GUSE-349325 format. One line per field, with one value per residue (C-alpha): x, y, z. Coordinates in steps of 0.1 Angstrom, whole numbers, plus 5000, padded with zeros to 4 digits. Layout:
! residues N
xx = c(X, ...);
yy = c(Y, ...);
zz = c(Z, ...);
***
This chain:
! residues 333
xx = c(5876, 5894, 5908, 5883, 5888, 5856, 5854, 5832, 5832, 5828, 5795, 5761, 5757, 5794, 5801, 5771, 5785, 5820, 5805, 5783, 5812, 5835, 5807, 5798, 5832, 5859, 5885, 5882, 5905, 5888, 5907, 5884, 5891, 5871, 5877, 5858, 5837, 5808, 5788, 5817, 5823, 5853, 5832, 5810, 5840, 5849, 5839, 5861, 5892, 5912, 5900, 5931, 5911, 5900, 5924, 5911, 5928, 5919, 5919, 5902, 5890, 5903, 5939, 5952, 5986, 5969, 5944, 5971, 5993, 5964, 5956, 5992, 6001, 5971, 5966, 5932, 5910, 5877, 5865, 5831, 5823, 5801, 5820, 5805, 5783, 5747, 5724, 5700, 5697, 5734, 5737, 5712, 5734, 5768, 5766, 5803, 5815, 5791, 5808, 5842, 5834, 5806, 5819, 5856, 5862, 5844, 5863, 5896, 5885, 5874, 5906, 5927, 5905, 5911, 5948, 5955, 5934, 5912, 5885, 5855, 5842, 5808, 5791, 5765, 5740, 5705, 5669, 5670, 5687, 5654, 5636, 5600, 5571, 5534, 5510, 5515, 5543, 5578, 5614, 5630, 5666, 5653, 5637, 5653, 5675, 5659, 5676, 5660, 5686, 5724, 5729, 5710, 5725, 5760, 5750, 5735, 5766, 5787, 5765, 5770, 5807, 5806, 5785, 5810, 5839, 5820, 5809, 5843, 5869, 5850, 5855, 5836, 5814, 5780, 5757, 5733, 5705, 5687, 5657, 5658, 5678, 5672, 5689, 5718, 5745, 5725, 5737, 5711, 5703, 5683, 5645, 5642, 5671, 5663, 5627, 5638, 5663, 5637, 5612, 5636, 5647, 5612, 5615, 5590, 5591, 5593, 5577, 5583, 5553, 5522, 5542, 5527, 5560, 5565, 5596, 5603, 5622, 5649, 5667, 5704, 5711, 5690, 5708, 5742, 5731, 5720, 5753, 5772, 5751, 5759, 5796, 5794, 5769, 5763, 5767, 5793, 5778, 5744, 5724, 5704, 5676, 5673, 5639, 5621, 5585, 5579, 5563, 5555, 5548, 5568, 5537, 5535, 5571, 5569, 5536, 5552, 5581, 5559, 5535, 5564, 5578, 5544, 5549, 5522, 5513, 5547, 5545, 5548, 5546, 5573, 5580, 5588, 5624, 5633, 5630, 5614, 5604, 5569, 5574, 5601, 5593, 5617, 5610, 5636, 5623, 5656, 5678, 5652, 5648, 5684, 5704, 5679, 5678, 5651, 5649, 5651, 5632, 5596, 5591, 5573, 5601, 5629, 5615, 5609, 5644, 5658, 5640, 5652, 5688, 5687, 5671, 5699, 5728, 5724, 5761, 5768, 5746, 5746, 5783, 5776, 5750, 5776, 5802, 5781, 5761, 5735, 5702, 5677, 5650, 5669, 5666, 5664, 5629);
yy = c(3314, 3304, 3335, 3361, 3395, 3402, 3438, 3448, 3411, 3419, 3437, 3421, 3408, 3405, 3383, 3361, 3358, 3348, 3321, 3309, 3307, 3289, 3264, 3258, 3262, 3247, 3250, 3288, 3312, 3344, 3375, 3397, 3435, 3456, 3490, 3480, 3511, 3512, 3486, 3462, 3437, 3414, 3391, 3383, 3362, 3345, 3310, 3311, 3329, 3297, 3287, 3286, 3297, 3329, 3358, 3390, 3423, 3456, 3483, 3507, 3500, 3535, 3525, 3517, 3504, 3480, 3466, 3461, 3443, 3420, 3413, 3405, 3386, 3363, 3360, 3374, 3367, 3381, 3411, 3411, 3445, 3448, 3477, 3511, 3532, 3519, 3538, 3563, 3584, 3588, 3599, 3627, 3640, 3635, 3627, 3633, 3600, 3582, 3598, 3588, 3552, 3543, 3562, 3568, 3535, 3517, 3536, 3524, 3488, 3490, 3506, 3479, 3452, 3466, 3472, 3438, 3419, 3402, 3377, 3394, 3423, 3421, 3451, 3445, 3473, 3480, 3484, 3520, 3532, 3528, 3553, 3547, 3527, 3534, 3508, 3486, 3473, 3461, 3472, 3454, 3457, 3482, 3505, 3540, 3550, 3576, 3577, 3598, 3600, 3607, 3570, 3557, 3584, 3572, 3536, 3546, 3565, 3535, 3513, 3537, 3535, 3497, 3498, 3522, 3498, 3472, 3494, 3512, 3486, 3453, 3442, 3412, 3429, 3423, 3443, 3428, 3448, 3433, 3441, 3447, 3419, 3404, 3376, 3370, 3396, 3427, 3459, 3469, 3503, 3485, 3479, 3443, 3441, 3476, 3467, 3435, 3455, 3480, 3453, 3435, 3468, 3481, 3510, 3523, 3508, 3539, 3537, 3564, 3583, 3562, 3529, 3521, 3522, 3488, 3468, 3435, 3414, 3389, 3365, 3371, 3334, 3336, 3368, 3351, 3321, 3345, 3363, 3330, 3321, 3355, 3349, 3315, 3321, 3358, 3372, 3400, 3434, 3422, 3434, 3410, 3420, 3398, 3400, 3378, 3382, 3392, 3426, 3438, 3473, 3486, 3483, 3445, 3440, 3458, 3441, 3407, 3415, 3433, 3404, 3379, 3400, 3410, 3447, 3458, 3487, 3503, 3509, 3547, 3567, 3593, 3620, 3605, 3608, 3629, 3613, 3581, 3561, 3546, 3512, 3490, 3457, 3437, 3415, 3387, 3370, 3374, 3357, 3330, 3321, 3327, 3314, 3291, 3310, 3300, 3314, 3288, 3308, 3318, 3350, 3333, 3309, 3334, 3361, 3335, 3322, 3357, 3368, 3337, 3344, 3379, 3366, 3340, 3364, 3394, 3391, 3398, 3429, 3447, 3458, 3473, 3497, 3514, 3513, 3531, 3554, 3557, 3574, 3547, 3563, 3560, 3530, 3521, 3510);
zz = c(8388, 8419, 8437, 8447, 8462, 8482, 8493, 8522, 8533, 8570, 8566, 8566, 8531, 8524, 8554, 8546, 8510, 8523, 8544, 8515, 8491, 8515, 8522, 8486, 8469, 8492, 8465, 8462, 8480, 8493, 8502, 8522, 8522, 8547, 8563, 8594, 8596, 8621, 8600, 8594, 8622, 8623, 8646, 8617, 8606, 8639, 8628, 8597, 8611, 8610, 8575, 8553, 8522, 8539, 8543, 8560, 8552, 8570, 8544, 8520, 8485, 8476, 8484, 8450, 8462, 8487, 8462, 8436, 8461, 8470, 8434, 8426, 8458, 8458, 8421, 8422, 8391, 8402, 8423, 8440, 8455, 8485, 8500, 8506, 8527, 8527, 8551, 8536, 8567, 8571, 8534, 8541, 8569, 8553, 8516, 8510, 8524, 8501, 8471, 8483, 8490, 8466, 8435, 8439, 8455, 8427, 8401, 8417, 8417, 8381, 8369, 8387, 8372, 8337, 8341, 8357, 8332, 8357, 8346, 8361, 8382, 8399, 8414, 8441, 8438, 8451, 8439, 8453, 8421, 8404, 8426, 8438, 8424, 8425, 8438, 8408, 8386, 8392, 8386, 8356, 8344, 8318, 8343, 8341, 8370, 8392, 8426, 8453, 8481, 8481, 8489, 8460, 8437, 8447, 8439, 8406, 8397, 8405, 8383, 8354, 8358, 8357, 8326, 8310, 8316, 8297, 8268, 8265, 8274, 8268, 8304, 8318, 8344, 8360, 8382, 8406, 8421, 8451, 8471, 8509, 8526, 8560, 8580, 8604, 8610, 8599, 8616, 8643, 8627, 8600, 8604, 8615, 8640, 8653, 8661, 8678, 8700, 8709, 8717, 8740, 8757, 8765, 8741, 8716, 8681, 8658, 8624, 8598, 8585, 8581, 8579, 8545, 8526, 8509, 8504, 8487, 8513, 8503, 8527, 8525, 8518, 8487, 8477, 8481, 8460, 8433, 8433, 8430, 8399, 8383, 8390, 8373, 8345, 8341, 8306, 8303, 8307, 8320, 8350, 8371, 8395, 8426, 8444, 8468, 8457, 8494, 8494, 8529, 8543, 8572, 8593, 8586, 8594, 8627, 8636, 8631, 8654, 8680, 8682, 8686, 8715, 8730, 8726, 8701, 8724, 8719, 8682, 8676, 8644, 8639, 8614, 8580, 8567, 8538, 8503, 8517, 8486, 8489, 8472, 8458, 8440, 8419, 8389, 8390, 8359, 8341, 8367, 8372, 8335, 8323, 8353, 8370, 8403, 8428, 8464, 8492, 8518, 8521, 8540, 8569, 8574, 8569, 8592, 8620, 8618, 8617, 8648, 8665, 8655, 8670, 8702, 8705, 8696, 8719, 8726, 8690, 8684, 8718, 8716, 8682, 8695, 8718, 8691, 8665, 8688, 8661, 8665, 8676, 8656, 8623, 8601, 8565, 8559);
***
């Protein structure tokens, strides 16, 4: 495994993964294909733009001719797919674009992987395909899929396509399902960067519903490390859950940020969004025991460093706000 096609590598997790792989595998060549929609940012890659082992290509995973050209030209042996639409609120308003990108785009990548005889295909998925948990228990790889939003339904559909290419064609595929990521380069419509932005700008900090929705938070560096392990050691056809053992309610997250920015009096509860799952929590036992993954970050360390990063990089996230023109009250919690 030497030549990777990383799709969606200018987005939050994808860009962090590209940086991680170049740092930890200097003999790898990475071709980075990204459509640069509102959440993709070429400036996420500024510090590697002169790296000879990183080639950026602006394009769509649904463009078969382009993907085949990249596979042939750069002797690609592995595809890692981060590409796709990822914001729940946007999927409620316009589900069609999620079908095109998250399902049809994945089908195109799988078909090319099969026809070109590539070594491996890895699909980066989400815990949201499992639906919602009650107050107890954890999602395991055997938990039935029960998506509750157009976004999570499109991701679950893609996962089933990936599985089918293993079962039908014997392809070497893996699926990783992660809990909520946080860290540098996250688009400012997401919960943590949005609350930081609002806190700095003197705005209210909007919290959906009663704020008791619980997510398991995973630092993006630990996620990238886990994906690398799956690439190296993952058994064909297997799914690996990646979770941080860091369950926090939205209230707790917002309160941490508000306290740091001295704006606790500006927390405001707003109407809950449609289909807002109450709790996600991942059981990462499989990847821990089979592949030896251990997270580097505790939540206290990770959230502190993340807040510092956004405070120090206003020049990175402020231009994105104007570019996207998203509703400040919408975020994925």
